[in-house]
C-alpha positions as CSV (number, residue, x, y, z in Angstrom):
1,X,-52.0,132.1,-28.7
2,X,-49.7,131.4,-31.7
3,X,-46.5,129.5,-31.0
4,X,-44.4,132.1,-32.8
5,X,-41.1,131.6,-34.5
6,X,-39.8,134.5,-32.4
7,X,-40.5,132.5,-29.3
8,X,-38.4,129.7,-30.6
9,X,-35.5,131.7,-31.9
10,X,-34.7,133.0,-28.4
11,X,-33.9,129.5,-27.3
12,X,-31.8,128.3,-30.3
13,X,-28.0,128.4,-30.2
14,X,-26.4,131.5,-31.8
15,X,-25.5,129.4,-34.9
16,X,-29.2,129.1,-35.9
17,X,-29.7,130.5,-39.4
18,X,-33.4,130.3,-39.7
19,X,-36.4,130.6,-37.4
20,X,-39.0,127.8,-37.4
21,X,-42.1,128.6,-39.2
22,X,-45.3,128.9,-37.3
23,X,-48.9,128.2,-38.3
24,X,-52.3,128.8,-36.9
25,X,-54.2,126.4,-34.6
26,X,-57.6,124.9,-34.9
27,X,-58.9,124.7,-31.4
28,X,-62.2,123.8,-29.7
29,X,-62.7,125.3,-26.3
30,X,-63.9,122.0,-24.6
31,X,-64.9,121.7,-21.0
32,X,-62.6,121.8,-18.0
33,X,-62.0,118.3,-16.6
34,X,-59.8,116.2,-14.4
35,X,-58.4,117.8,-11.3
36,X,-54.6,117.7,-11.1
37,X,-53.4,115.0,-8.8
38,X,-50.8,115.6,-6.1
39,X,-47.2,114.5,-6.0
40,X,-46.6,111.4,-3.9
41,X,-45.7,112.2,-0.3
42,X,-42.7,109.9,-0.3
43,X,-40.6,112.3,-2.3
44,X,-37.9,114.2,-0.4
45,X,-38.6,117.6,1.0
46,X,-36.7,120.7,-0.2
47,X,-34.5,120.9,2.8
48,X,-33.4,117.2,2.5
49,X,-31.4,117.8,-0.7
50,X,-27.8,119.0,-0.1
51,X,-26.9,122.2,-1.9
52,X,-23.9,120.6,-3.5
53,X,-26.2,118.0,-5.1
54,X,-27.7,120.9,-7.1
55,X,-24.4,122.0,-8.6
56,X,-24.5,121.4,-12.4
57,X,-22.3,118.5,-13.4
58,X,-21.7,119.8,-16.9
59,X,-20.1,122.9,-18.3
60,X,-20.2,124.6,-21.7
61,X,-17.2,124.6,-24.0
62,X,-16.5,126.4,-27.2
63,X,-19.0,125.5,-29.9
64,X,-21.9,125.3,-27.5
65,X,-21.2,121.7,-26.5
66,X,-21.8,120.7,-22.9
67,X,-19.4,118.2,-21.3
68,X,-19.1,116.6,-17.9
69,X,-16.8,118.4,-15.4
70,X,-13.7,116.5,-14.4
71,X,-14.8,115.9,-10.8
72,X,-17.9,114.0,-12.0
73,X,-16.0,111.6,-14.3
74,X,-15.9,108.7,-12.0
75,X,-18.2,105.7,-12.1
76,X,-19.4,106.5,-15.5
77,X,-21.2,104.1,-17.8
78,X,-19.5,103.1,-21.1
79,X,-21.7,105.4,-23.2
80,X,-20.7,108.4,-21.1
81,X,-17.0,107.6,-21.6
82,X,-17.5,107.4,-25.4
83,X,-19.1,110.9,-25.3
84,X,-16.2,112.3,-23.3
85,X,-13.6,110.8,-25.7
86,X,-15.2,112.5,-28.7
87,X,-18.2,114.7,-29.2
88,X,-20.7,112.7,-31.3
89,X,-22.4,115.7,-32.9
90,X,-19.1,116.6,-34.6
91,X,-19.7,113.8,-37.0
92,X,-22.5,116.0,-38.4
93,X,-21.8,119.6,-37.4
94,X,-18.1,119.4,-38.4
95,X,-18.5,117.1,-41.4
96,X,-16.9,114.0,-39.9
97,X,-19.4,111.7,-41.4
98,X,-17.9,112.4,-44.9
99,X,-14.5,111.2,-43.9
100,X,-15.8,108.2,-41.9
101,X,-17.9,107.1,-44.8
102,X,-14.8,106.7,-47.0
103,X,-13.1,104.2,-44.6
104,X,-13.5,100.5,-45.2
105,X,-15.2,98.6,-42.3
106,X,-12.2,96.5,-41.6
107,X,-10.1,99.6,-41.0
108,X,-12.9,101.2,-38.9
109,X,-12.9,98.1,-36.7
110,X,-9.2,98.2,-36.2
111,X,-9.3,101.5,-34.4
112,X,-11.2,102.0,-31.2
113,X,-12.1,105.6,-31.9
114,X,-13.7,104.9,-35.3
115,X,-15.3,101.7,-34.1
116,X,-17.0,103.7,-31.4
117,X,-18.0,106.2,-34.0
118,X,-19.8,103.5,-36.0
119,X,-21.3,101.6,-33.1
120,X,-22.2,104.5,-30.8
121,X,-21.7,108.1,-32.0
122,X,-23.4,107.7,-35.3
123,X,-26.7,107.2,-33.3
124,X,-26.6,111.0,-32.8
125,X,-27.1,111.1,-36.6
126,X,-29.9,108.5,-36.4
127,X,-27.7,105.7,-37.6
128,X,-27.7,102.3,-35.8
129,X,-25.1,99.7,-36.9
130,X,-26.6,96.2,-37.0
131,X,-23.3,94.6,-36.3
132,X,-24.7,91.3,-35.0
133,X,-27.2,90.5,-37.7
134,X,-26.4,92.8,-40.7
135,X,-22.7,93.7,-40.3
136,X,-21.9,96.8,-42.3
137,X,-25.5,97.9,-42.6
138,X,-27.4,100.4,-40.6
139,X,-30.9,101.3,-39.6
140,X,-31.7,105.0,-40.0
141,X,-34.3,106.7,-37.8
142,X,-35.9,109.9,-39.0
143,X,-37.4,112.8,-37.1
144,X,-41.0,113.2,-38.1
145,X,-42.9,115.6,-35.7
146,X,-46.5,114.6,-35.2
147,X,-46.0,111.7,-37.6
148,X,-46.8,113.9,-40.6
149,X,-45.0,113.0,-43.8
150,X,-45.5,113.7,-47.5
151,X,-45.7,111.6,-50.6
152,X,-42.4,113.1,-51.8
153,X,-40.7,112.1,-48.6
154,X,-42.2,108.7,-48.7
155,X,-41.1,108.1,-52.3
156,X,-37.5,109.3,-51.4
157,X,-37.3,106.8,-48.5
158,X,-38.7,104.1,-50.7
159,X,-36.0,104.8,-53.3
160,X,-33.3,104.4,-50.7
161,X,-34.4,101.0,-49.4
162,X,-35.3,99.8,-52.9
163,X,-31.6,100.1,-53.8
164,X,-30.7,97.6,-51.1
165,X,-32.9,94.8,-52.4
166,X,-33.8,92.2,-49.8
167,X,-31.7,94.0,-47.2
168,X,-33.9,97.1,-47.4
169,X,-37.2,97.7,-45.7
170,X,-39.0,100.3,-43.5
171,X,-40.8,100.3,-40.2
172,X,-43.4,102.6,-38.7
173,X,-42.3,103.0,-35.1
174,X,-44.0,103.4,-31.8
175,X,-43.0,107.0,-31.8
176,X,-44.9,107.9,-34.9
177,X,-41.8,107.8,-37.0
178,X,-40.0,106.2,-40.0
179,X,-37.1,103.8,-39.7
180,X,-35.4,102.5,-42.8
181,X,-33.0,99.5,-43.0
182,X,-30.2,98.2,-45.1
183,X,-28.2,101.5,-45.3
184,X,-24.5,101.2,-46.0
185,X,-22.0,103.7,-44.6
186,X,-20.5,104.9,-48.0
187,X,-24.1,106.0,-49.0
188,X,-24.8,108.0,-45.8
189,X,-23.5,111.5,-46.9
190,X,-25.7,111.3,-50.1
191,X,-28.7,110.0,-48.1
192,X,-28.4,112.9,-45.6
193,X,-28.3,115.3,-48.5
194,X,-31.3,113.7,-50.0
195,X,-33.2,113.9,-46.7
196,X,-32.4,117.6,-46.5
197,X,-33.7,118.1,-50.0
198,X,-37.2,116.7,-49.1
199,X,-37.4,118.4,-45.7
200,X,-36.4,115.5,-43.5
201,X,-33.7,114.9,-41.0
202,X,-32.4,111.9,-39.0
203,X,-30.4,114.2,-36.6
204,X,-30.6,113.6,-32.8
205,X,-33.0,110.7,-33.1
206,X,-31.0,108.1,-31.2
207,X,-29.1,107.6,-27.9
208,X,-29.0,110.4,-25.3
209,X,-31.2,112.8,-27.3
210,X,-34.8,114.0,-27.4
211,X,-36.9,111.5,-29.5
212,X,-39.5,112.3,-32.1
213,X,-42.2,114.7,-30.7
214,X,-45.5,112.9,-30.8
215,X,-48.9,114.5,-31.4
216,X,-52.4,113.7,-32.3
217,X,-52.4,111.7,-35.6
218,X,-55.7,113.3,-36.5
219,X,-54.5,116.9,-35.8
220,X,-56.3,119.5,-37.8
221,X,-58.8,117.0,-39.3
222,X,-60.6,115.6,-36.2
223,X,-64.0,117.1,-35.5
224,X,-63.5,116.5,-31.8
225,X,-59.9,117.6,-31.3
226,X,-59.1,120.0,-28.4
227,X,-56.1,121.6,-30.2
228,X,-54.2,121.1,-33.4
229,X,-50.9,119.7,-32.1
230,X,-48.9,120.1,-35.3
231,X,-47.6,123.7,-34.7
232,X,-46.4,122.7,-31.3
233,X,-44.6,119.5,-32.3
234,X,-43.1,121.3,-35.2
235,X,-41.7,124.0,-32.9
236,X,-40.4,121.3,-30.5
237,X,-38.6,119.5,-33.3
238,X,-37.2,122.8,-34.7
239,X,-35.8,123.7,-31.2
240,X,-34.5,120.2,-30.5
241,X,-32.5,119.9,-33.7
242,X,-31.8,123.7,-34.2
243,X,-33.7,123.6,-37.5
244,X,-32.0,120.4,-38.5
245,X,-28.5,121.9,-38.1
246,X,-27.7,120.4,-34.7
247,X,-28.4,121.6,-31.2
248,X,-25.3,120.7,-29.1
249,X,-26.7,122.4,-26.0
250,X,-29.1,119.4,-25.5
251,X,-27.3,116.5,-27.2
252,X,-25.4,115.3,-24.0
253,X,-28.3,114.2,-21.9
254,X,-27.9,111.4,-19.3
255,X,-30.3,109.2,-21.3
256,X,-33.0,109.4,-24.0
257,X,-36.0,111.7,-23.4
258,X,-39.5,111.6,-24.9
259,X,-42.0,114.4,-25.4
260,X,-45.6,114.6,-26.6
261,X,-48.3,117.2,-27.0
262,X,-51.9,116.0,-26.3
263,X,-54.5,117.2,-28.8
264,X,-57.6,115.0,-28.2
265,X,-59.5,113.3,-25.4
266,X,-58.4,109.9,-26.9
267,X,-54.8,110.4,-25.6
268,X,-53.5,108.8,-28.8
269,X,-50.1,110.2,-27.8
270,X,-49.7,108.1,-24.6
271,X,-48.7,110.9,-22.2
272,X,-48.2,108.7,-19.2
273,X,-45.1,107.1,-20.7
274,X,-43.4,110.4,-21.9
275,X,-40.7,112.3,-20.0
276,X,-42.7,115.5,-20.7
277,X,-46.4,115.6,-21.8
278,X,-48.2,118.8,-22.5
279,X,-51.8,118.5,-21.4
280,X,-54.2,121.2,-22.8
281,X,-55.6,123.4,-20.0
282,X,-57.1,126.9,-19.7
283,X,-55.9,129.2,-16.9
284,X,-57.2,132.8,-16.4
285,X,-59.1,132.5,-19.7
286,X,-55.9,131.7,-21.6
287,X,-55.1,128.5,-23.4
288,X,-52.0,126.6,-22.5
289,X,-50.8,123.3,-21.0
290,X,-50.4,121.6,-17.7
291,X,-47.3,119.5,-17.6
292,X,-46.7,115.8,-16.7
293,X,-43.1,114.7,-16.3
294,X,-41.1,111.5,-15.8
295,X,-43.0,108.8,-17.6
296,X,-40.8,106.0,-18.9
297,X,-40.3,102.3,-19.6
298,X,-37.0,100.5,-18.9
299,X,-35.8,97.0,-18.2
300,X,-35.6,97.5,-14.4
301,X,-38.5,99.8,-13.8
302,X,-41.4,101.5,-15.5
303,X,-43.5,104.4,-14.1
304,X,-46.2,106.8,-15.2
305,X,-45.7,110.5,-15.7
306,X,-46.5,112.7,-12.7
307,X,-47.8,116.3,-12.5
308,X,-45.1,118.9,-12.3
309,X,-47.7,121.3,-10.9
310,X,-47.0,123.7,-13.7
311,X,-48.9,125.4,-16.5
312,X,-47.5,127.3,-19.5
313,X,-49.3,129.4,-22.1
314,X,-49.4,127.9,-25.5
315,X,-46.8,130.4,-26.7
316,X,-44.2,129.2,-24.1
317,X,-43.8,125.5,-24.8
318,X,-40.2,125.9,-25.8
319,X,-38.8,127.8,-22.8
320,X,-40.2,125.2,-20.4
321,X,-39.0,122.3,-22.5
322,X,-35.6,123.9,-22.6
323,X,-35.6,124.4,-18.8
324,X,-36.6,120.8,-18.1
325,X,-34.0,119.5,-20.5
326,X,-31.3,121.6,-18.9
327,X,-32.2,120.5,-15.4
328,X,-32.0,116.9,-16.5
329,X,-28.7,117.5,-18.4
330,X,-27.1,119.5,-15.5
331,X,-28.2,117.2,-12.6
332,X,-28.9,113.8,-14.0
333,X,-26.9,110.7,-12.9
334,X,-24.5,109.2,-15.5
335,X,-23.6,105.9,-13.8
336,X,-25.8,102.8,-13.9
337,X,-27.4,103.1,-17.3
338,X,-30.6,101.6,-15.9
339,X,-31.0,104.5,-13.5
340,X,-30.4,107.5,-15.7
341,X,-33.8,108.3,-17.0
342,X,-35.3,111.6,-15.8
343,X,-37.7,109.9,-13.3
344,X,-34.8,108.7,-11.3
345,X,-33.6,112.3,-10.9
346,X,-37.1,113.4,-9.9
347,X,-37.3,110.6,-7.3
348,X,-33.9,111.6,-5.8
349,X,-34.6,115.3,-5.6
350,X,-38.4,115.2,-5.0
351,X,-40.9,116.8,-7.3
352,X,-40.9,120.2,-5.6
353,X,-37.1,120.5,-5.7
354,X,-37.0,119.3,-9.3
355,X,-39.7,121.9,-10.1
356,X,-37.6,124.6,-8.5
357,X,-34.6,123.6,-10.6
358,X,-36.8,123.9,-13.7
359,X,-38.1,127.2,-12.5
360,X,-34.7,128.8,-12.0
361,X,-33.9,127.9,-15.6
362,X,-37.0,129.6,-17.0
363,X,-36.3,133.0,-18.8
364,X,-37.7,135.1,-15.9
365,X,-37.2,132.6,-13.1
366,X,-40.9,132.0,-12.8
367,X,-43.0,128.9,-13.5
368,X,-46.7,129.2,-13.0
369,X,-48.6,126.6,-10.9
370,X,-50.9,124.2,-12.8
371,X,-54.4,125.1,-13.8
372,X,-56.8,123.4,-11.5
373,X,-58.2,121.3,-14.3
374,X,-57.2,120.3,-17.8
375,X,-59.5,119.9,-20.8
376,X,-59.4,116.1,-21.1
377,X,-62.7,114.4,-20.8
378,X,-61.9,111.4,-18.6
379,X,-65.2,109.7,-19.5
380,X,-64.3,109.7,-23.2
381,X,-64.2,106.4,-24.9
382,X,-61.1,106.1,-27.0
383,X,-61.9,106.0,-30.7
384,X,-60.6,103.6,-33.3
385,X,-59.0,105.6,-36.2
386,X,-58.8,102.6,-38.5
387,X,-61.3,102.6,-41.3
388,X,-63.2,105.5,-42.9
389,X,-64.1,108.6,-40.8
390,X,-65.5,112.0,-41.6
391,X,-63.2,115.0,-41.1
392,X,-64.1,118.4,-39.7
393,X,-63.7,119.7,-43.3
394,X,-67.0,119.1,-45.2
395,X,-66.8,116.5,-47.9
396,X,-63.6,115.0,-46.8
397,X,-62.7,111.8,-44.8
398,X,-59.6,110.2,-43.5
399,X,-58.9,106.5,-43.9
400,X,-56.9,104.6,-41.2
401,X,-54.8,101.8,-42.7
402,X,-53.5,98.8,-40.7
403,X,-49.8,98.1,-41.3
404,X,-49.1,94.6,-40.1
405,X,-46.6,95.0,-37.2
406,X,-45.4,98.3,-38.9
407,X,-43.3,96.6,-41.6
408,X,-43.3,98.0,-45.2
409,X,-41.4,97.3,-48.3
410,X,-40.3,99.8,-51.0
411,X,-43.2,98.8,-53.2
412,X,-45.7,99.5,-50.4
413,X,-44.3,102.9,-49.8
414,X,-44.3,103.8,-53.5
415,X,-48.0,102.8,-53.6
416,X,-48.8,104.8,-50.5
417,X,-47.3,107.8,-52.0
418,X,-49.3,107.3,-55.2
419,X,-52.5,106.9,-53.2
420,X,-51.8,110.0,-51.1
421,X,-51.4,112.0,-54.3
422,X,-54.3,110.5,-56.2
423,X,-56.9,110.4,-53.5
424,X,-55.8,112.8,-50.8
425,X,-53.6,115.9,-50.5
426,X,-50.2,114.2,-50.8
427,X,-50.0,113.7,-47.0
428,X,-49.7,110.7,-44.8
429,X,-49.9,110.4,-41.0
430,X,-48.0,107.8,-38.9
431,X,-49.3,106.6,-35.6
432,X,-47.7,105.2,-32.4
433,X,-49.6,101.9,-33.1
434,X,-47.4,101.5,-36.2
435,X,-50.3,102.3,-38.6
436,X,-50.9,105.0,-41.2
437,X,-53.7,107.5,-41.7
438,X,-54.5,108.8,-45.2
439,X,-56.2,112.2,-44.7
440,X,-58.2,114.6,-47.0
441,X,-59.9,112.0,-49.2
442,X,-62.9,113.4,-51.1
443,X,-66.0,111.4,-50.2
444,X,-66.8,110.7,-53.8
445,X,-63.4,108.9,-54.2
446,X,-63.7,106.7,-51.1
447,X,-65.0,103.6,-53.0
448,X,-62.3,103.8,-55.6
449,X,-59.6,104.1,-52.8
450,X,-61.0,101.2,-50.9
451,X,-60.9,99.1,-54.0
452,X,-57.2,99.7,-54.5
453,X,-55.2,96.4,-54.4
454,X,-52.9,97.7,-51.6
455,X,-55.8,98.2,-49.3
456,X,-57.5,94.9,-50.3
457,X,-54.3,92.8,-50.1
458,X,-51.8,94.4,-47.6
459,X,-53.0,97.5,-45.7
460,X,-56.6,96.8,-44.7
461,X,-58.7,99.6,-43.3
462,X,-60.7,96.9,-41.5
463,X,-58.3,94.2,-40.0
464,X,-59.5,91.6,-37.5
465,X,-60.1,92.6,-33.9
466,X,-56.8,91.0,-32.8
467,X,-54.7,92.1,-35.7
468,X,-55.8,95.8,-35.4
469,X,-54.3,96.2,-32.0
470,X,-51.0,94.3,-32.7
471,X,-47.7,96.1,-32.2
472,X,-44.2,94.6,-32.4
473,X,-40.7,95.9,-32.1
474,X,-37.9,95.0,-34.6
475,X,-37.0,91.7,-32.8
476,X,-33.8,89.7,-33.4
477,X,-34.1,89.7,-37.2
478,X,-32.2,93.0,-37.1
479,X,-31.8,94.2,-33.5
480,X,-28.7,92.8,-31.6
481,X,-30.3,93.4,-28.2
482,X,-33.5,91.4,-29.0
483,X,-33.7,88.0,-27.5
484,X,-36.5,86.6,-29.7
485,X,-37.9,87.1,-33.1
486,X,-41.0,89.3,-32.8
487,X,-42.7,90.6,-36.0
488,X,-43.3,87.3,-37.9
489,X,-44.0,85.5,-34.6
490,X,-46.5,88.1,-33.5
491,X,-48.5,87.8,-36.7
492,X,-48.4,84.0,-36.6
493,X,-49.4,83.6,-33.0
494,X,-52.2,86.1,-33.5
495,X,-53.5,84.3,-36.5
496,X,-53.3,80.9,-34.8
497,X,-55.1,82.3,-31.7
498,X,-57.9,83.7,-34.0
499,X,-58.5,80.1,-35.1
500,X,-59.2,79.1,-31.5
501,X,-61.2,82.0,-30.1
502,X,-63.4,84.9,-31.2
503,X,-63.0,88.2,-29.3
504,X,-65.9,90.7,-28.8
505,X,-63.6,93.8,-29.0
506,X,-60.2,94.9,-30.0
507,X,-57.5,93.5,-27.7
508,X,-54.2,95.4,-27.9
509,X,-51.3,92.9,-28.0
510,X,-47.7,94.2,-28.0
511,X,-44.5,92.3,-28.5
512,X,-41.0,93.4,-27.5
513,X,-37.9,91.3,-28.1
514,X,-36.1,92.3,-24.9
515,X,-36.6,94.1,-21.6
516,X,-35.8,97.5,-23.2
517,X,-39.5,97.3,-24.3
518,X,-39.4,99.3,-27.5
519,X,-42.7,97.5,-28.2
520,X,-44.2,99.1,-25.0
521,X,-45.7,95.9,-23.6
522,X,-46.5,97.7,-20.4
523,X,-49.3,99.8,-22.0
524,X,-50.9,96.8,-23.8
525,X,-53.9,94.7,-22.8
526,X,-51.6,91.7,-23.3
527,X,-47.8,92.2,-23.6
528,X,-45.1,89.7,-24.6
529,X,-41.5,90.4,-23.5
530,X,-38.8,88.2,-25.0
531,X,-36.6,86.0,-22.8
532,X,-35.0,82.5,-22.9
533,X,-36.1,79.5,-20.9
534,X,-35.9,75.7,-20.9
535,X,-38.7,73.7,-22.6
536,X,-40.2,70.5,-21.4
537,X,-37.2,68.6,-22.7
538,X,-34.8,70.8,-20.8
539,X,-33.5,72.6,-24.0
540,X,-33.0,76.3,-24.1
541,X,-35.7,78.0,-26.3
542,X,-37.1,81.4,-27.0
543,X,-39.8,82.4,-24.6
544,X,-41.8,85.4,-23.4
545,X,-42.9,87.0,-20.1
546,X,-46.6,87.8,-20.4
547,X,-48.0,91.1,-19.1
548,X,-51.7,91.9,-18.6
549,X,-53.7,94.9,-17.7
550,X,-52.1,97.9,-19.5
551,X,-54.5,100.7,-20.3
552,X,-54.3,103.8,-22.4
553,X,-56.4,106.9,-22.1
554,X,-57.5,108.9,-19.1
555,X,-57.6,105.7,-16.9
556,X,-54.1,104.8,-18.0
557,X,-52.4,102.0,-16.0
558,X,-49.2,100.1,-16.8
559,X,-49.5,96.3,-17.1
560,X,-48.3,93.8,-14.5
561,X,-46.6,90.4,-15.1
562,X,-49.1,87.7,-15.6
563,X,-46.8,84.7,-16.3
564,X,-43.1,84.3,-16.7
565,X,-41.0,82.6,-19.3
566,X,-43.6,80.8,-21.5
567,X,-41.9,79.0,-24.4
568,X,-42.9,80.7,-27.6
569,X,-44.0,77.4,-29.1
570,X,-46.5,77.1,-26.2
571,X,-48.0,80.6,-26.4
572,X,-51.0,80.0,-28.6
573,X,-53.1,77.9,-26.1
574,X,-52.0,80.1,-23.3
575,X,-53.1,83.3,-25.1
576,X,-56.3,81.8,-26.2
577,X,-57.2,80.8,-22.6
578,X,-56.2,84.2,-21.4
579,X,-58.5,85.9,-23.9
580,X,-61.4,83.7,-22.7
581,X,-60.6,84.3,-19.0
582,X,-60.0,88.1,-19.1
583,X,-61.4,89.5,-22.3
584,X,-64.7,87.7,-23.0
585,X,-63.5,85.6,-25.9
586,X,-65.5,82.6,-27.0
587,X,-63.9,79.3,-28.1
588,X,-64.4,78.5,-31.8
589,X,-65.3,75.0,-33.0
590,X,-62.3,73.4,-34.6
591,X,-62.1,70.4,-36.8
592,X,-59.8,68.6,-34.4
593,X,-62.4,69.1,-31.6
594,X,-65.0,67.2,-33.6
595,X,-65.4,63.4,-33.4
């Protein structure tokens, strides 16, 4: 059942110089659960899709790049035009970033080609120019499969942001990943080299690429895991980036694309909002995965992933990922940017036609039907990983640390690296809730770790019930698309609400600064999506649409709009009342209530 390096090498471009390493899995057999649901009957039948619609819209050119055919170059969105004008991956694979980094920003802005390099194409290298709020500075997004990082990597990233003073900071993202801020263009070539030296890459982490492969943050240490997801997510990341050298066969997708591998009954990986989710399942006595496809969140629409009615052995996760990506690349629409995620293609073709297009791109032209049941226990109560918990390894525990809205300074990261070395095995795990898990702590060292100032003052293992479920996107402090400030406001609103009510359990509250929903408000118990409105005095002010009812786990459900355009300054009493009404909160006595 090993996901071998040989199975990966077959699907990398000819330029690959090294095969991805493989490692063994820790697996518990578990019991078969959860019958696979059927595809909605509203999808088109196979005969309803014209043959010409299934003609690939892209073609390969020298160097392994795939570009749109001439006849499909009408009605394109601006990003597609930028890709046609110049291949973004050339900035990395052909060394263009070294020349670009030498050009002053005023000269870059004077030429459309280089301006598009800085504002769009550099996102293929994981670099996002913060033109609106931090002109000349970039956010850099890393690739961190399964959220596993080392003390050495953490120290290196801390040293990068430390050099930028108050402009530098880091975020844990909702895809189990690092983002660092404050980067300046002249420093980028050296930073990329530094990343390579510590085993990191930022390649293909933005725009129309496959995002960070997500897995179980407790992989390999969880006594109740179904399968260790780390070997699978590592293989996926190696394939996606061609072992960090660039994989131009899949860099020209119609839109971004998310993938995860499920390793526990808790579904920490949120499979229902991924374009491809591997769900552990046994078929014919062999371990493998049933596949869900098409989950996504966007400004105009959000939808849960649906069964592809397909199963693959554990050894074959790469060929099916490749086939799905190629079907999306070849056939996806490239017009209205809000209708280019993969689910729109599935809706247009119908699931069975989409499946047939995937199947014809498999190595042998065969895709097995799904196993009748997967291994997920749908009655499982999702566990909280914050705090101290015993590992499957005797004498060791992992400690889940709460990172307030995911934001860290260089000093925090240096301390985390020290703690990982002193108390653990030099490893850290990032989670999609923007928190950090410190694994492999010897039980006799737990008291000393918990007494460390960082845990007592900043990254508590036992935050309050409302703070522990708090997630926030970047907001308009840095992001030009965000309509409102999110991180500081999320913390302040939560603390003010806690003064008004006491909740009986964790309530997951997510904030996102705009409809792009990087904060994933649709999966939250209560979500806040930034907008603008008029206050009681008729003045324009920052506001939020409130979503309620998102669920994660086997009974996943995306949230619905509860109330539109609530001024941010009025949110505290509204949220407090909502917690009482829907979540069993009890009002606290306040001094202003006493006579």
